PDB file of N, H, CA, C and O in Angstrom:
ATOM      1  N   MET A   1       0.844  -1.162   0.000  1.00  0.00           N
ATOM      2  CA  MET A   1       0.000   0.000   0.000  1.00  0.00           C
ATOM      3  C   MET A   1       0.899   1.237   0.000  1.00  0.00           C
ATOM      4  O   MET A   1       1.898   1.297   0.717  1.00  0.00           O
ATOM      5  N   ILE A   2       0.536   2.184  -0.788  1.00  0.00           N
ATOM      6  H   ILE A   2      -0.275   2.136  -1.370  1.00  0.00           H
ATOM      7  CA  ILE A   2       1.270   3.446  -0.841  1.00  0.00           C
ATOM      8  C   ILE A   2       0.392   4.540  -0.267  1.00  0.00           C
ATOM      9  O   ILE A   2      -0.756   4.716  -0.674  1.00  0.00           O
ATOM     10  N   HIS A   3       0.947   5.267   0.676  1.00  0.00           N
ATOM     11  H   HIS A   3       1.880   5.125   1.006  1.00  0.00           H
ATOM     12  CA  HIS A   3       0.217   6.375   1.277  1.00  0.00           C
ATOM     13  C   HIS A   3       0.282   7.575   0.329  1.00  0.00           C
ATOM     14  O   HIS A   3       1.366   8.023  -0.045  1.00  0.00           O
ATOM     15  N   ILE A   4      -0.869   8.078  -0.048  1.00  0.00           N
ATOM     16  H   ILE A   4      -1.749   7.714   0.256  1.00  0.00           H
ATOM     17  CA  ILE A   4      -0.946   9.279  -0.887  1.00  0.00           C
ATOM     18  C   ILE A   4      -1.677  10.348  -0.087  1.00  0.00           C
ATOM     19  O   ILE A   4      -2.901  10.312   0.032  1.00  0.00           O
ATOM     20  N   PRO A   5      -0.920  11.307   0.467  1.00  0.00           N
ATOM     21  CA  PRO A   5      -1.568  12.371   1.229  1.00  0.00           C
ATOM     22  C   PRO A   5      -2.587  13.118   0.371  1.00  0.00           C
ATOM     23  O   PRO A   5      -2.319  13.448  -0.784  1.00  0.00           O
ATOM     24  N   LYS A   6      -3.752  13.379   0.946  1.00  0.00           N
ATOM     25  H   LYS A   6      -3.970  13.111   1.885  1.00  0.00           H
ATOM     26  CA  LYS A   6      -4.839  14.088   0.265  1.00  0.00           C
ATOM     27  C   LYS A   6      -5.221  13.401  -1.044  1.00  0.00           C
ATOM     28  O   LYS A   6      -5.402  14.054  -2.072  1.00  0.00           O
ATOM     29  N   ALA A   7      -5.338  12.091  -0.989  1.00  0.00           N
ATOM     30  H   ALA A   7      -5.191  11.561  -0.153  1.00  0.00           H
ATOM     31  CA  ALA A   7      -5.638  11.306  -2.191  1.00  0.00           C
ATOM     32  C   ALA A   7      -6.886  11.808  -2.897  1.00  0.00           C
ATOM     33  O   ALA A   7      -6.954  11.773  -4.125  1.00  0.00           O
ATOM     34  N   GLN A   8      -7.870  12.274  -2.146  1.00  0.00           N
ATOM     35  H   GLN A   8      -7.815  12.303  -1.148  1.00  0.00           H
ATOM     36  CA  GLN A   8      -9.112  12.763  -2.743  1.00  0.00           C
ATOM     37  C   GLN A   8      -8.881  13.988  -3.620  1.00  0.00           C
ATOM     38  O   GLN A   8      -9.693  14.288  -4.495  1.00  0.00           O
ATOM     39  N   GLU A   9      -7.777  14.697  -3.390  1.00  0.00           N
ATOM     40  H   GLU A   9      -7.117  14.454  -2.679  1.00  0.00           H
ATOM     41  CA  GLU A   9      -7.450  15.863  -4.216  1.00  0.00           C
ATOM     42  C   GLU A   9      -6.477  15.517  -5.337  1.00  0.00           C
ATOM     43  O   GLU A   9      -6.501  16.121  -6.409  1.00  0.00           O
ATOM     44  N   VAL A  10      -5.624  14.540  -5.071  1.00  0.00           N
ATOM     45  H   VAL A  10      -5.604  14.049  -4.200  1.00  0.00           H
ATOM     46  CA  VAL A  10      -4.558  14.190  -6.014  1.00  0.00           C
ATOM     47  C   VAL A  10      -5.065  13.308  -7.147  1.00  0.00           C
ATOM     48  O   VAL A  10      -4.647  13.463  -8.294  1.00  0.00           O
ATOM     49  N   LEU A  11      -5.972  12.376  -6.825  1.00  0.00           N
ATOM     50  H   LEU A  11      -6.313  12.250  -5.894  1.00  0.00           H
ATOM     51  CA  LEU A  11      -6.432  11.404  -7.813  1.00  0.00           C
ATOM     52  C   LEU A  11      -7.776  11.803  -8.409  1.00  0.00           C
ATOM     53  O   LEU A  11      -8.619  12.398  -7.738  1.00  0.00           O
ATOM     54  N   ASP A  12      -7.959  11.461  -9.685  1.00  0.00           N
ATOM     55  H   ASP A  12      -7.274  10.978 -10.230  1.00  0.00           H
ATOM     56  CA  ASP A  12      -9.264  11.691 -10.304  1.00  0.00           C
ATOM     57  C   ASP A  12     -10.154  10.468 -10.058  1.00  0.00           C
ATOM     58  O   ASP A  12      -9.760   9.550  -9.340  1.00  0.00           O
ATOM     59  N   ARG A  13     -11.320  10.454 -10.634  1.00  0.00           N
ATOM     60  H   ARG A  13     -11.641  11.201 -11.218  1.00  0.00           H
ATOM     61  CA  ARG A  13     -12.286   9.370 -10.380  1.00  0.00           C
ATOM     62  C   ARG A  13     -11.784   8.004 -10.843  1.00  0.00           C
ATOM     63  O   ARG A  13     -12.223   6.974 -10.332  1.00  0.00           O
ATOM     64  N   ASP A  14     -10.859   7.994 -11.818  1.00  0.00           N
ATOM     65  H   ASP A  14     -10.503   8.830 -12.233  1.00  0.00           H
ATOM     66  CA  ASP A  14     -10.329   6.734 -12.337  1.00  0.00           C
ATOM     67  C   ASP A  14      -9.070   6.269 -11.599  1.00  0.00           C
ATOM     68  O   ASP A  14      -8.515   5.218 -11.920  1.00  0.00           O
ATOM     69  N   GLY A  15      -8.619   7.055 -10.605  1.00  0.00           N
ATOM     70  H   GLY A  15      -9.071   7.908 -10.345  1.00  0.00           H
ATOM     71  CA  GLY A  15      -7.427   6.705  -9.855  1.00  0.00           C
ATOM     72  C   GLY A  15      -6.135   7.203 -10.465  1.00  0.00           C
ATOM     73  O   GLY A  15      -5.051   6.836 -10.011  1.00  0.00           O
ATOM     74  N   ASP A  16      -6.237   8.038 -11.490  1.00  0.00           N
ATOM     75  H   ASP A  16      -7.118   8.336 -11.859  1.00  0.00           H
ATOM     76  CA  ASP A  16      -5.050   8.625 -12.106  1.00  0.00           C
ATOM     77  C   ASP A  16      -4.730   9.951 -11.428  1.00  0.00           C
ATOM     78  O   ASP A  16      -5.600  10.572 -10.819  1.00  0.00           O
ATOM     79  N   ILE A  17      -3.467  10.381 -11.539  1.00  0.00           N
ATOM     80  H   ILE A  17      -2.760   9.876 -12.034  1.00  0.00           H
ATOM     81  CA  ILE A  17      -3.084  11.676 -11.000  1.00  0.00           C
ATOM     82  C   ILE A  17      -3.859  12.755 -11.757  1.00  0.00           C
ATOM     83  O   ILE A  17      -3.851  12.783 -12.987  1.00  0.00           O
ATOM     84  N   ASP A  18      -4.512  13.623 -11.031  1.00  0.00           N
ATOM     85  H   ASP A  18      -4.518  13.600 -10.031  1.00  0.00           H
ATOM     86  CA  ASP A  18      -5.341  14.672 -11.627  1.00  0.00           C
ATOM     87  C   ASP A  18      -4.445  15.824 -12.084  1.00  0.00           C
ATOM     88  O   ASP A  18      -4.098  16.703 -11.295  1.00  0.00           O
ATOM     89  N   ALA A  19      -4.082  15.809 -13.340  1.00  0.00           N
ATOM     90  H   ALA A  19      -4.364  15.095 -13.981  1.00  0.00           H
ATOM     91  CA  ALA A  19      -3.170  16.824 -13.898  1.00  0.00           C
ATOM     92  C   ALA A  19      -3.844  18.186 -14.049  1.00  0.00           C
ATOM     93  O   ALA A  19      -3.169  19.178 -14.323  1.00  0.00           O
ATOM     94  N   ASN A  20      -5.159  18.249 -13.875  1.00  0.00           N
ATOM     95  H   ASN A  20      -5.708  17.443 -13.653  1.00  0.00           H
ATOM     96  CA  ASN A  20      -5.864  19.519 -13.999  1.00  0.00           C
ATOM     97  C   ASN A  20      -5.700  20.401 -12.764  1.00  0.00           C
ATOM     98  O   ASN A  20      -6.073  21.574 -12.781  1.00  0.00           O
ATOM     99  N   HIS A  21      -5.151  19.843 -11.706  1.00  0.00           N
ATOM    100  H   HIS A  21      -4.849  18.890 -11.692  1.00  0.00           H
ATOM    101  CA  HIS A  21      -4.950  20.614 -10.489  1.00  0.00           C
ATOM    102  C   HIS A  21      -3.481  20.957 -10.342  1.00  0.00           C
ATOM    103  O   HIS A  21      -2.723  20.862 -11.307  1.00  0.00           O
ATOM    104  N   LYS A  22      -3.076  21.349  -9.167  1.00  0.00           N
ATOM    105  H   LYS A  22      -3.692  21.426  -8.383  1.00  0.00           H
ATOM    106  CA  LYS A  22      -1.705  21.803  -8.936  1.00  0.00           C
ATOM    107  C   LYS A  22      -0.701  20.661  -8.787  1.00  0.00           C
ATOM    108  O   LYS A  22       0.462  20.918  -8.475  1.00  0.00           O
ATOM    109  N   TYR A  23      -1.104  19.429  -8.997  1.00  0.00           N
ATOM    110  H   TYR A  23      -2.048  19.220  -9.251  1.00  0.00           H
ATOM    111  CA  TYR A  23      -0.230  18.279  -8.765  1.00  0.00           C
ATOM    112  C   TYR A  23       0.466  17.852 -10.049  1.00  0.00           C
ATOM    113  O   TYR A  23      -0.163  17.709 -11.098  1.00  0.00           O
ATOM    114  N   ASP A  24       1.758  17.654  -9.948  1.00  0.00           N
ATOM    115  H   ASP A  24       2.269  17.770  -9.096  1.00  0.00           H
ATOM    116  CA  ASP A  24       2.577  17.265 -11.093  1.00  0.00           C
ATOM    117  C   ASP A  24       2.648  15.737 -11.166  1.00  0.00           C
ATOM    118  O   ASP A  24       3.212  15.103 -10.274  1.00  0.00           O
ATOM    119  N   PRO A  25       2.085  15.145 -12.214  1.00  0.00           N
ATOM    120  CA  PRO A  25       2.110  13.672 -12.327  1.00  0.00           C
ATOM    121  C   PRO A  25       3.519  13.087 -12.275  1.00  0.00           C
ATOM    122  O   PRO A  25       3.711  11.991 -11.748  1.00  0.00           O
ATOM    123  N   ASP A  26       4.503  13.798 -12.813  1.00  0.00           N
ATOM    124  H   ASP A  26       4.348  14.688 -13.241  1.00  0.00           H
ATOM    125  CA  ASP A  26       5.876  13.281 -12.788  1.00  0.00           C
ATOM    126  C   ASP A  26       6.397  13.163 -11.356  1.00  0.00           C
ATOM    127  O   ASP A  26       7.091  12.202 -11.024  1.00  0.00           O
ATOM    128  N   GLN A  27       6.065  14.130 -10.516  1.00  0.00           N
ATOM    129  H   GLN A  27       5.501  14.911 -10.786  1.00  0.00           H
ATOM    130  CA  GLN A  27       6.502  14.056  -9.124  1.00  0.00           C
ATOM    131  C   GLN A  27       5.857  12.868  -8.412  1.00  0.00           C
ATOM    132  O   GLN A  27       6.499  12.194  -7.606  1.00  0.00           O
ATOM    133  N   TRP A  28       4.589  12.621  -8.714  1.00  0.00           N
ATOM    134  H   TRP A  28       4.068  13.168  -9.368  1.00  0.00           H
ATOM    135  CA  TRP A  28       3.920  11.485  -8.086  1.00  0.00           C
ATOM    136  C   TRP A  28       4.465  10.166  -8.607  1.00  0.00           C
ATOM    137  O   TRP A  28       4.533   9.192  -7.857  1.00  0.00           O
ATOM    138  N   GLN A  29       4.854  10.113  -9.872  1.00  0.00           N
ATOM    139  H   GLN A  29       4.799  10.904 -10.481  1.00  0.00           H
ATOM    140  CA  GLN A  29       5.490   8.899 -10.415  1.00  0.00           C
ATOM    141  C   GLN A  29       6.785   8.621  -9.665  1.00  0.00           C
ATOM    142  O   GLN A  29       7.069   7.475  -9.317  1.00  0.00           O
ATOM    143  N   LYS A  30       7.575   9.668  -9.413  1.00  0.00           N
ATOM    144  H   LYS A  30       7.344  10.599  -9.695  1.00  0.00           H
ATOM    145  CA  LYS A  30       8.828   9.497  -8.670  1.00  0.00           C
ATOM    146  C   LYS A  30       8.545   9.046  -7.239  1.00  0.00           C
ATOM    147  O   LYS A  30       9.229   8.171  -6.707  1.00  0.00           O
ATOM    148  N   TYR A  31       7.535   9.650  -6.626  1.00  0.00           N
ATOM    149  H   TYR A  31       6.980  10.361  -7.058  1.00  0.00           H
ATOM    150  CA  TYR A  31       7.159   9.287  -5.256  1.00  0.00           C
ATOM    151  C   TYR A  31       6.787   7.802  -5.183  1.00  0.00           C
ATOM    152  O   TYR A  31       7.272   7.075  -4.316  1.00  0.00           O
ATOM    153  N   CYS A  32       5.936   7.368  -6.087  1.00  0.00           N
ATOM    154  H   CYS A  32       5.542   7.958  -6.791  1.00  0.00           H
ATOM    155  CA  CYS A  32       5.523   5.960  -6.108  1.00  0.00           C
ATOM    156  C   CYS A  32       6.709   5.059  -6.422  1.00  0.00           C
ATOM    157  O   CYS A  32       6.823   3.967  -5.865  1.00  0.00           O
ATOM    158  N   GLY A  33       7.582   5.500  -7.297  1.00  0.00           N
ATOM    159  H   GLY A  33       7.490   6.387  -7.749  1.00  0.00           H
ATOM    160  CA  GLY A  33       8.781   4.727  -7.618  1.00  0.00           C
ATOM    161  C   GLY A  33       9.665   4.525  -6.398  1.00  0.00           C
ATOM    162  O   GLY A  33      10.205   3.438  -6.190  1.00  0.00           O
ATOM    163  N   ARG A  34       9.814   5.583  -5.582  1.00  0.00           N
ATOM    164  H   ARG A  34       9.375   6.465  -5.752  1.00  0.00           H
ATOM    165  CA  ARG A  34      10.595   5.460  -4.346  1.00  0.00           C
ATOM    166  C   ARG A  34       9.939   4.452  -3.409  1.00  0.00           C
ATOM    167  O   ARG A  34      10.623   3.638  -2.788  1.00  0.00           O
ATOM    168  N   CYS A  35       8.616   4.507  -3.309  1.00  0.00           N
ATOM    169  H   CYS A  35       8.061   5.168  -3.813  1.00  0.00           H
ATOM    170  CA  CYS A  35       7.902   3.562  -2.430  1.00  0.00           C
ATOM    171  C   CYS A  35       8.157   2.122  -2.871  1.00  0.00           C
ATOM    172  O   CYS A  35       8.425   1.253  -2.042  1.00  0.00           O
ATOM    173  N   PHE A  36       8.072   1.872  -4.173  1.00  0.00           N
ATOM    174  H   PHE A  36       7.854   2.578  -4.847  1.00  0.00           H
ATOM    175  CA  PHE A  36       8.299   0.516  -4.665  1.00  0.00           C
ATOM    176  C   PHE A  36       9.756   0.095  -4.498  1.00  0.00           C
ATOM    177  O   PHE A  36      10.032  -1.078  -4.247  1.00  0.00           O
ATOM    178  N   SER A  37      10.686   1.032  -4.634  1.00  0.00           N
ATOM    179  H   SER A  37      10.461   1.984  -4.839  1.00  0.00           H
ATOM    180  CA  SER A  37      12.097   0.718  -4.408  1.00  0.00           C
ATOM    181  C   SER A  37      12.333   0.324  -2.959  1.00  0.00           C
ATOM    182  O   SER A  37      13.086  -0.609  -2.681  1.00  0.00           O
ATOM    183  N   GLN A  38      11.689   1.034  -2.033  1.00  0.00           N
ATOM    184  H   GLN A  38      11.077   1.792  -2.259  1.00  0.00           H
ATOM    185  CA  GLN A  38      11.817   0.691  -0.612  1.00  0.00           C
ATOM    186  C   GLN A  38      11.209  -0.675  -0.329  1.00  0.00           C
ATOM    187  O   GLN A  38      11.772  -1.468   0.426  1.00  0.00           O
ATOM    188  N   LEU A  39      10.057  -0.946  -0.937  1.00  0.00           N
ATOM    189  H   LEU A  39       9.600  -0.302  -1.550  1.00  0.00           H
ATOM    190  CA  LEU A  39       9.427  -2.254  -0.758  1.00  0.00           C
ATOM    191  C   LEU A  39      10.335  -3.363  -1.272  1.00  0.00           C
ATOM    192  O   LEU A  39      10.469  -4.407  -0.633  1.00  0.00           O
ATOM    193  N   GLU A  40      10.956  -3.140  -2.421  1.00  0.00           N
ATOM    194  H   GLU A  40      10.847  -2.293  -2.940  1.00  0.00           H
ATOM    195  CA  GLU A  40      11.877  -4.126  -2.988  1.00  0.00           C
ATOM    196  C   GLU A  40      13.078  -4.335  -2.063  1.00  0.00           C
ATOM    197  O   GLU A  40      13.532  -5.463  -1.873  1.00  0.00           O
ATOM    198  N   TRP A  41      13.592  -3.235  -1.487  1.00  0.00           N
ATOM    199  H   TRP A  41      13.223  -2.318  -1.641  1.00  0.00           H
ATOM    200  CA  TRP A  41      14.726  -3.327  -0.562  1.00  0.00           C
ATOM    201  C   TRP A  41      14.349  -4.184   0.641  1.00  0.00           C
ATOM    202  O   TRP A  41      15.102  -5.073   1.037  1.00  0.00           O
ATOM    203  N   TRP A  42      13.173  -3.911   1.224  1.00  0.00           N
ATOM    204  H   TRP A  42      12.562  -3.189   0.902  1.00  0.00           H
ATOM    205  CA  TRP A  42      12.732  -4.681   2.390  1.00  0.00           C
ATOM    206  C   TRP A  42      12.536  -6.152   2.040  1.00  0.00           C
ATOM    207  O   TRP A  42      12.886  -7.026   2.833  1.00  0.00           O
ATOM    208  N   ALA A  43      11.993  -6.430   0.888  1.00  0.00           N
ATOM    209  H   ALA A  43      11.709  -5.720   0.244  1.00  0.00           H
ATOM    210  CA  ALA A  43      11.786  -7.820   0.473  1.00  0.00           C
ATOM    211  C   ALA A  43      13.127  -8.539   0.336  1.00  0.00           C
ATOM    212  O   ALA A  43      13.266  -9.682   0.770  1.00  0.00           O
ATOM    213  N   GLU A  44      14.098  -7.882  -0.257  1.00  0.00           N
ATOM    214  H   GLU A  44      13.985  -6.953  -0.610  1.00  0.00           H
ATOM    215  CA  GLU A  44      15.422  -8.483  -0.413  1.00  0.00           C
ATOM    216  C   GLU A  44      16.097  -8.671   0.942  1.00  0.00           C
ATOM    217  O   GLU A  44      16.716  -9.707   1.184  1.00  0.00           O
ATOM    218  N   ALA A  45      15.983  -7.684   1.823  1.00  0.00           N
ATOM    219  H   ALA A  45      15.479  -6.843   1.626  1.00  0.00           H
ATOM    220  CA  ALA A  45      16.568  -7.803   3.158  1.00  0.00           C
ATOM    221  C   ALA A  45      15.936  -8.958   3.928  1.00  0.00           C
ATOM    222  O   ALA A  45      16.623  -9.700   4.630  1.00  0.00           O
ATOM    223  N   THR A  46      14.632  -9.099   3.789  1.00  0.00           N
ATOM    224  H   THR A  46      14.074  -8.496   3.218  1.00  0.00           H
ATOM    225  CA  THR A  46      13.930 -10.194   4.455  1.00  0.00           C
ATOM    226  C   THR A  46      14.393 -11.538   3.918  1.00  0.00           C
ATOM    227  O   THR A  46      14.627 -12.470   4.688  1.00  0.00           O
ATOM    228  N   ARG A  47      14.525 -11.640   2.615  1.00  0.00           N
ATOM    229  H   ARG A  47      14.335 -10.883   1.990  1.00  0.00           H
ATOM    230  CA  ARG A  47      14.975 -12.892   2.012  1.00  0.00           C
ATOM    231  C   ARG A  47      16.377 -13.254   2.500  1.00  0.00           C
ATOM    232  O   ARG A  47      16.642 -14.405   2.848  1.00  0.00           O
ATOM    233  N   ARG A  48      17.272 -12.267   2.524  1.00  0.00           N
ATOM    234  H   ARG A  48      17.057 -11.332   2.242  1.00  0.00           H
ATOM    235  CA  ARG A  48      18.642 -12.538   2.963  1.00  0.00           C
ATOM    236  C   ARG A  48      18.683 -12.941   4.436  1.00  0.00           C
ATOM    237  O   ARG A  48      19.430 -13.839   4.826  1.00  0.00           O
ATOM    238  N   HIS A  49      17.876 -12.268   5.241  1.00  0.00           N
ATOM    239  H   HIS A  49      17.270 -11.538   4.925  1.00  0.00           H
ATOM    240  CA  HIS A  49      17.871 -12.610   6.664  1.00  0.00           C
ATOM    241  C   HIS A  49      17.290 -14.005   6.884  1.00  0.00           C
ATOM    242  O   HIS A  49      17.727 -14.725   7.782  1.00  0.00           O
ATOM    243  N   ARG A  50      16.333 -14.378   6.088  1.00  0.00           N
ATOM    244  H   ARG A  50      15.978 -13.794   5.358  1.00  0.00           H
ATOM    245  CA  ARG A  50      15.738 -15.719   6.211  1.00  0.00           C
ATOM    246  C   ARG A  50      16.781 -16.795   5.921  1.00  0.00           C
ATOM    247  O   ARG A  50      16.690 -17.904   6.447  1.00  0.00           O
ATOM    248  N   ASP A  51      17.779 -16.473   5.082  1.00  0.00           N
ATOM    249  H   ASP A  51      17.854 -15.572   4.655  1.00  0.00           H
ATOM    250  CA  ASP A  51      18.863 -17.421   4.819  1.00  0.00           C
ATOM    251  C   ASP A  51      19.729 -17.628   6.057  1.00  0.00           C
ATOM    252  O   ASP A  51      20.389 -18.659   6.189  1.00  0.00           O
ATOM    253  N   VAL A  52      19.730 -16.648   6.967  1.00  0.00           N
ATOM    254  H   VAL A  52      19.194 -15.811   6.860  1.00  0.00           H
ATOM    255  CA  VAL A  52      20.552 -16.691   8.176  1.00  0.00           C
ATOM    256  C   VAL A  52      19.779 -17.229   9.372  1.00  0.00           C
ATOM    257  O   VAL A  52      20.309 -18.008  10.164  1.00  0.00           O
ATOM    258  N   ALA A  53      18.521 -16.808   9.497  1.00  0.00           N
ATOM    259  H   ALA A  53      18.090 -16.175   8.854  1.00  0.00           H
ATOM    260  CA  ALA A  53      17.713 -17.205  10.661  1.00  0.00           C
ATOM    261  C   ALA A  53      16.293 -17.504  10.217  1.00  0.00           C
ATOM    262  O   ALA A  53      15.696 -16.756   9.442  1.00  0.00           O
ATOM    263  N   ASP A  54      15.765 -18.608  10.720  1.00  0.00           N
ATOM    264  H   ASP A  54      16.250 -19.215  11.349  1.00  0.00           H
ATOM    265  CA  ASP A  54      14.389 -18.981  10.400  1.00  0.00           C
ATOM    266  C   ASP A  54      13.433 -18.171  11.283  1.00  0.00           C
ATOM    267  O   ASP A  54      13.483 -18.295  12.506  1.00  0.00           O
ATOM    268  N   PRO A  55      12.566 -17.346  10.687  1.00  0.00           N
ATOM    269  CA  PRO A  55      11.680 -16.506  11.499  1.00  0.00           C
ATOM    270  C   PRO A  55      10.688 -17.319  12.323  1.00  0.00           C
ATOM    271  O   PRO A  55      10.156 -16.816  13.312  1.00  0.00           O
ATOM    272  N   PHE A  56      10.433 -18.550  11.938  1.00  0.00           N
ATOM    273  H   PHE A  56      10.865 -18.958  11.134  1.00  0.00           H
ATOM    274  CA  PHE A  56       9.476 -19.364  12.664  1.00  0.00           C
ATOM    275  C   PHE A  56      10.073 -19.998  13.919  1.00  0.00           C
ATOM    276  O   PHE A  56       9.346 -20.570  14.730  1.00  0.00           O
ATOM    277  N   ASP A  57      11.403 -19.898  14.083  1.00  0.00           N
ATOM    278  H   ASP A  57      11.994 -19.433  13.423  1.00  0.00           H
ATOM    279  CA  ASP A  57      12.010 -20.360  15.340  1.00  0.00           C
ATOM    280  C   ASP A  57      11.561 -19.476  16.500  1.00  0.00           C
ATOM    281  O   ASP A  57      11.248 -19.976  17.580  1.00  0.00           O
ATOM    282  N   GLU A  58      11.528 -18.174  16.279  1.00  0.00           N
ATOM    283  H   GLU A  58      11.782 -17.767  15.401  1.00  0.00           H
ATOM    284  CA  GLU A  58      11.132 -17.221  17.323  1.00  0.00           C
ATOM    285  C   GLU A  58       9.626 -17.031  17.406  1.00  0.00           C
ATOM    286  O   GLU A  58       9.097 -16.716  18.472  1.00  0.00           O
ATOM    287  N   SER A  59       8.938 -17.219  16.298  1.00  0.00           N
ATOM    288  H   SER A  59       9.367 -17.475  15.432  1.00  0.00           H
ATOM    289  CA  SER A  59       7.494 -16.995  16.247  1.00  0.00           C
ATOM    290  C   SER A  59       6.849 -18.152  15.494  1.00  0.00           C
ATOM    291  O   SER A  59       6.627 -18.061  14.286  1.00  0.00           O
ATOM    292  N   PRO A  60       6.549 -19.232  16.197  1.00  0.00           N
ATOM    293  CA  PRO A  60       6.007 -20.411  15.518  1.00  0.00           C
ATOM    294  C   PRO A  60       4.631 -20.158  14.904  1.00  0.00           C
ATOM    295  O   PRO A  60       3.908 -19.245  15.302  1.00  0.00           O
ATOM    296  N   VAL A  61       4.302 -20.982  13.942  1.00  0.00           N
ATOM    297  H   VAL A  61       4.889 -21.724  13.619  1.00  0.00           H
ATOM    298  CA  VAL A  61       3.029 -20.901  13.238  1.00  0.00           C
ATOM    299  C   VAL A  61       1.894 -21.247  14.204  1.00  0.00           C
ATOM    300  O   VAL A  61       2.035 -22.142  15.038  1.00  0.00           O
ATOM    301  N   PHE A  62       0.778 -20.539  14.089  1.00  0.00           N
ATOM    302  H   PHE A  62       0.664 -19.811  13.412  1.00  0.00           H
ATOM    303  CA  PHE A  62      -0.407 -20.856  14.889  1.00  0.00           C
ATOM    304  C   PHE A  62      -0.997 -22.176  14.393  1.00  0.00           C
ATOM    305  O   PHE A  62      -1.202 -22.357  13.193  1.00  0.00           O
ATOM    306  N   VAL A  63      -1.266 -23.080  15.306  1.00  0.00           N
ATOM    307  H   VAL A  63      -1.100 -22.932  16.281  1.00  0.00           H
ATOM    308  CA  VAL A  63      -1.814 -24.373  14.902  1.00  0.00           C
ATOM    309  C   VAL A  63      -3.130 -24.722  15.588  1.00  0.00           C
ATOM    310  O   VAL A  63      -3.761 -25.720  15.242  1.00  0.00           O
ATOM    311  N   LYS A  64      -3.549 -23.908  16.558  1.00  0.00           N
ATOM    312  H   LYS A  64      -3.036 -23.097  16.840  1.00  0.00           H
ATOM    313  CA  LYS A  64      -4.775 -24.240  17.290  1.00  0.00           C
ATOM    314  C   LYS A  64      -5.947 -23.390  16.822  1.00  0.00           C
ATOM    315  O   LYS A  64      -6.827 -23.876  16.112  1.00  0.00           O
ATOM    316  N   SER A  65      -5.958 -22.145  17.212  1.00  0.00           N
ATOM    317  H   SER A  65      -5.243 -21.751  17.789  1.00  0.00           H
ATOM    318  CA  SER A  65      -7.091 -21.285  16.878  1.00  0.00           C
ATOM    319  C   SER A  65      -6.623 -19.838  16.761  1.00  0.00           C
ATOM    320  O   SER A  65      -5.543 -19.497  17.243  1.00  0.00           O
ATOM    321  N   PRO A  66      -7.415 -18.996  16.133  1.00  0.00           N
ATOM    322  CA  PRO A  66      -7.015 -17.600  15.962  1.00  0.00           C
ATOM    323  C   PRO A  66      -6.760 -16.860  17.269  1.00  0.00           C
ATOM    324  O   PRO A  66      -6.029 -15.869  17.270  1.00  0.00           O
ATOM    325  N   ASP A  67      -7.338 -17.308  18.383  1.00  0.00           N
ATOM    326  H   ASP A  67      -7.932 -18.113  18.382  1.00  0.00           H
ATOM    327  CA  ASP A  67      -7.108 -16.577  19.625  1.00  0.00           C
ATOM    328  C   ASP A  67      -5.688 -16.763  20.158  1.00  0.00           C
ATOM    329  O   ASP A  67      -5.331 -16.156  21.168  1.00  0.00           O
ATOM    330  N   GLN A  68      -4.867 -17.594  19.496  1.00  0.00           N
ATOM    331  H   GLN A  68      -5.157 -18.087  18.676  1.00  0.00           H
ATOM    332  CA  GLN A  68      -3.458 -17.688  19.853  1.00  0.00           C
ATOM    333  C   GLN A  68      -2.749 -16.350  19.645  1.00  0.00           C
ATOM    334  O   GLN A  68      -1.714 -16.088  20.258  1.00  0.00           O
ATOM    335  N   ARG A  69      -3.309 -15.510  18.782  1.00  0.00           N
ATOM    336  H   ARG A  69      -4.150 -15.723  18.284  1.00  0.00           H
ATOM    337  CA  ARG A  69      -2.707 -14.201  18.503  1.00  0.00           C
ATOM    338  C   ARG A  69      -2.909 -13.221  19.639  1.00  0.00           C
ATOM    339  O   ARG A  69      -2.186 -12.230  19.744  1.00  0.00           O
ATOM    340  N   ASN A  70      -3.885 -13.490  20.490  1.00  0.00           N
ATOM    341  H   ASN A  70      -4.472 -14.295  20.405  1.00  0.00           H
ATOM    342  CA  ASN A  70      -4.215 -12.560  21.556  1.00  0.00           C
ATOM    343  C   ASN A  70      -3.055 -12.396  22.531  1.00  0.00           C
ATOM    344  O   ASN A  70      -2.313 -13.339  22.804  1.00  0.00           O
ATOM    345  N   ALA A  71      -2.919 -11.201  23.041  1.00  0.00           N
ATOM    346  H   ALA A  71      -3.522 -10.435  22.819  1.00  0.00           H
ATOM    347  CA  ALA A  71      -1.891 -10.949  24.044  1.00  0.00           C
ATOM    348  C   ALA A  71      -2.242 -11.691  25.327  1.00  0.00           C
ATOM    349  O   ALA A  71      -3.418 -11.928  25.602  1.00  0.00           O
ATOM    350  N   PRO A  72      -1.235 -12.060  26.112  1.00  0.00           N
ATOM    351  CA  PRO A  72      -1.511 -12.795  27.364  1.00  0.00           C
ATOM    352  C   PRO A  72      -2.356 -11.977  28.328  1.00  0.00           C
ATOM    353  O   PRO A  72      -2.675 -12.446  29.420  1.00  0.00           O
TER     354      PRO A  72
END
């Protein structure tokens, strides 16, 4: 998910950047590109860390019921 401040003003009814207002579509393309680059970085970091440590060792999979997620 990408946070778009004032999305109701930035986007038109079809979800495109509303170029008729004061918003520059190129700037929003760069903004979204940065968000996706950060997401890609986190995904790669997670993959590399998983090669070193199994995340399920510290946080095992729930096997009984959804209330296992509840805090003690």
